[in-house]
C-alpha positions in Angstrom: 44.3 49.3 -6.5 42.5 48.1 -9.1 45.3 45.7 -10.1 45.1 43.9 -6.7 41.5 43.8 -6.4 40.9 40.5 -8.4 43.3 38.6 -5.5 41.9 40.4 -3.2 38.6 39.1 -4.4 40.1 35.4 -3.9 41.0 36.1 -0.5 38.3 37.0 0.5 36.5 34.0 -0.7 38.7 31.7 0.2 38.6 33.4 4.0 42.0 35.2 4.5 42.9 37.6 6.5 44.9 40.4 5.2 46.5 43.8 5.5 46.4 46.2 2.7 49.2 49.5 3.1 48.4 52.7 0.2 51.0 55.0 -0.3 49.3 58.0 0.7 52.6 60.9 -0.4 55.8 60.8 -1.2 58.8 63.0 -1.1 61.4 63.0 -3.1 62.1 60.4 -5.6 59.8 56.6 -4.8 59.9 53.7 -6.3 56.0 53.5 -6.3 54.0 56.4 -6.2 51.2 58.0 -4.2 47.7 55.7 -4.4 50.3 52.9 -5.0 48.8 49.3 -2.6 50.5 46.6 -1.4 48.2 43.1 0.5 49.8 41.5 2.8 48.3 37.9 4.5 48.7 36.4 7.7 51.4 34.4 5.9 53.5 36.8 4.3 52.3 36.4 0.9 52.2 39.6 -0.7 
């Protein structure tokens, strides 16, 4: 999550609407582990 915090600060300052998804558990093999996060704004920018 800390790796996207700076970008999220910019989005907040710009008044952009966005959602944040966080991986909370992984069963088996996965490209990202628990704690990985993704933010997407209303325009679909990730």
